[in-house]
C-alpha positions as CSV (number, residue, x, y, z in Angstrom):
1,M,8.3,16.9,8.8
2,D,8.1,13.7,10.8
3,E,8.6,15.6,14.1
4,L,5.9,18.1,13.2
5,F,3.5,15.3,12.2
6,C,4.2,13.4,15.4
7,E,3.7,16.6,17.5
8,L,0.4,17.4,15.8
9,F,-1.1,14.0,15.6
10,G,0.8,12.0,18.2
11,V,1.8,9.4,15.6
12,D,5.3,8.7,14.3
13,S,6.5,6.3,11.5
14,D,7.0,3.4,14.0
15,T,3.5,3.9,15.5
16,A,1.8,3.9,12.1
17,F,3.8,0.9,10.9
18,N,3.0,-1.1,14.1
19,F,-0.7,-0.1,13.8
20,F,-1.0,-1.6,10.3
21,L,1.2,-4.6,11.1
22,S,-0.9,-5.6,14.0
23,G,-4.1,-5.0,12.0
24,L,-2.8,-7.2,9.2
25,R,-1.9,-9.9,11.7
26,E,-5.4,-9.8,13.2
27,V,-7.1,-9.9,9.8
28,T,-4.9,-12.8,8.4
29,G,-4.4,-14.7,11.6
30,R,-0.8,-15.3,10.4
31,K,2.6,-14.5,11.7
32,P,4.3,-11.7,9.8
33,N,6.5,-12.4,6.9
34,D,8.4,-10.2,4.5
35,E,5.3,-9.4,2.4
36,M,3.3,-8.5,5.5
37,F,6.0,-6.2,6.7
38,Y,6.2,-4.6,3.2
39,V,2.4,-4.1,3.0
40,A,2.3,-2.6,6.5
41,S,5.1,-0.2,5.5
42,I,3.2,0.9,2.3
43,L,0.1,1.6,4.3
44,A,2.0,3.4,7.0
45,H,3.9,5.4,4.4
46,Y,0.8,6.7,2.6
47,T,-0.8,7.4,6.0
48,Q,1.9,10.0,6.7
49,T,2.5,11.3,3.2
50,S,0.7,14.4,2.0
51,R,-0.9,14.4,-1.4
52,H,1.1,17.7,-1.9
53,D,4.5,16.3,-0.8
54,T,7.2,17.7,-3.1
55,W,10.0,15.5,-1.7
56,S,8.6,12.1,-2.6
57,M,5.9,10.6,-4.8
58,P,2.6,11.3,-3.0
59,A,-0.4,9.1,-3.2
60,L,-2.6,10.1,-6.1
61,A,-6.3,10.7,-5.7
62,N,-7.8,7.5,-7.2
63,L,-7.2,4.6,-9.5
64,S,-7.8,6.7,-12.6
65,E,-4.9,8.9,-11.7
66,V,-2.7,5.9,-11.0
67,C,-3.6,4.5,-14.4
68,N,-2.8,7.8,-16.1
69,Q,0.4,8.3,-14.2
70,F,1.9,4.8,-14.4
71,L,0.3,2.8,-17.1
72,L,0.8,5.5,-19.8
73,L,4.3,6.1,-18.6
74,E,5.6,2.7,-20.0
75,T,8.7,2.6,-17.9
76,D,11.1,-0.2,-17.0
77,D,12.4,1.6,-13.9
78,P,11.8,-0.9,-11.0
79,E,11.4,1.9,-8.4
80,I,8.6,3.6,-10.5
81,L,7.0,0.2,-11.1
82,E,7.1,-0.4,-7.3
83,I,5.5,2.9,-6.6
84,G,2.7,2.2,-9.1
85,G,2.1,-1.2,-7.6
86,S,2.1,0.2,-4.1
87,Q,-0.5,2.9,-5.0
88,I,-2.7,0.3,-6.6
89,L,-2.4,-1.7,-3.4
90,L,-3.5,1.3,-1.5
91,F,-6.6,2.1,-3.7
92,A,-7.6,-1.3,-4.9
93,G,-6.9,-2.8,-1.5
94,F,-7.4,-0.5,1.5
95,F,-9.9,1.8,-0.4
96,R,-11.5,-1.1,-2.4
97,D,-15.0,-0.6,-1.1
98,R,-14.9,3.0,-2.3
99,M,-13.1,2.4,-5.6
100,C,-15.3,-0.6,-6.7
101,H,-18.2,1.7,-7.5
102,R,-16.1,3.6,-10.1
103,H,-13.4,1.2,-11.2
104,N,-13.0,-2.4,-12.2
105,V,-10.8,-3.3,-9.2
106,R,-10.0,-6.8,-10.4
107,W,-8.4,-5.3,-13.5
108,Y,-6.3,-3.1,-11.2
109,D,-5.4,-6.2,-9.2
110,E,-3.9,-7.6,-12.4
111,L,-2.2,-4.3,-13.2
112,G,-0.6,-4.2,-9.7
113,Q,0.6,-7.8,-10.3
114,S,2.1,-6.8,-13.6
115,F,3.9,-3.8,-12.0
116,Y,5.5,-6.0,-9.3
117,D,6.3,-8.7,-11.8
118,R,8.1,-6.3,-14.0
119,A,9.8,-4.7,-11.1
120,S,11.1,-8.1,-10.0
121,D,12.5,-8.7,-13.4
122,R,14.3,-5.4,-13.5
123,T,15.6,-4.9,-9.9
124,P,19.3,-5.8,-9.4
125,E,18.9,-6.7,-5.7
126,T,18.1,-10.4,-5.1
127,K,16.2,-9.8,-1.9
128,R,13.9,-7.1,-3.4
129,Q,13.5,-9.3,-6.5
130,K,12.2,-12.2,-4.4
131,L,9.9,-9.8,-2.4
132,F,8.5,-8.3,-5.7
133,E,8.0,-11.9,-7.1
134,G,6.0,-12.8,-4.0
135,M,4.0,-9.6,-4.2
136,A,3.2,-10.2,-7.8
137,A,2.1,-13.8,-7.1
138,S,-0.1,-12.8,-4.1
139,F,-1.2,-9.3,-5.1
140,P,-5.0,-10.0,-5.4
141,N,-4.8,-11.7,-2.0
142,W,-3.1,-8.7,-0.5
143,T,-5.7,-6.3,-1.9
144,L,-8.5,-8.3,-0.3
145,I,-6.6,-8.5,3.0
146,C,-6.1,-4.7,2.9
147,R,-9.9,-4.3,2.2
148,D,-10.6,-6.5,5.2
149,L,-8.2,-4.4,7.3
150,S,-10.0,-1.2,6.2
151,R,-13.4,-2.7,7.1
152,S,-12.0,-3.7,10.5
153,C,-10.7,-0.2,11.1
154,Y,-14.1,1.3,10.2
155,E,-16.1,-1.2,12.3
156,N,-13.8,-0.5,15.3
157,R,-13.3,3.2,14.8
158,Y,-14.6,4.0,18.2
159,L,-12.3,1.5,19.8
160,L,-9.1,2.9,18.3
161,K,-6.9,4.4,21.1
162,S,-5.0,7.6,20.9
163,T,-1.3,7.3,21.6
164,K,-1.4,10.2,24.0
């Protein structure tokens, strides 16, 4: 699938990741850290994942679907909690300007924090546990950074260069 996507659109996973990482660096004015790499990987992943993907968990349509899928599930599985948190980051962050007209995005910021907080408590890997703790602590900040990145992409849409 990656090869087909790359052939059709001229973008591979590395190109998508680097696009978001450089955008996050520009928006924040900071050097990348583990959280920035992680957020860039989330954005790059959902950029290249179809909503109809049967091999992995695709992005849902909006925050209502995320709430129905993950909040009502009441799971302790750290992987599921991470996916829920990442999808909230996508919608309450990158698509914040669109979602705020229909949803209380601040409430979703808190929900995303709680997903990452619970995932950090339940993951056995120390490195991921620390990453999830950091994401939980700074989740509202990351949603605003992603919103700013989205705005920057929109404002500079005619300046974005093709990879071909």
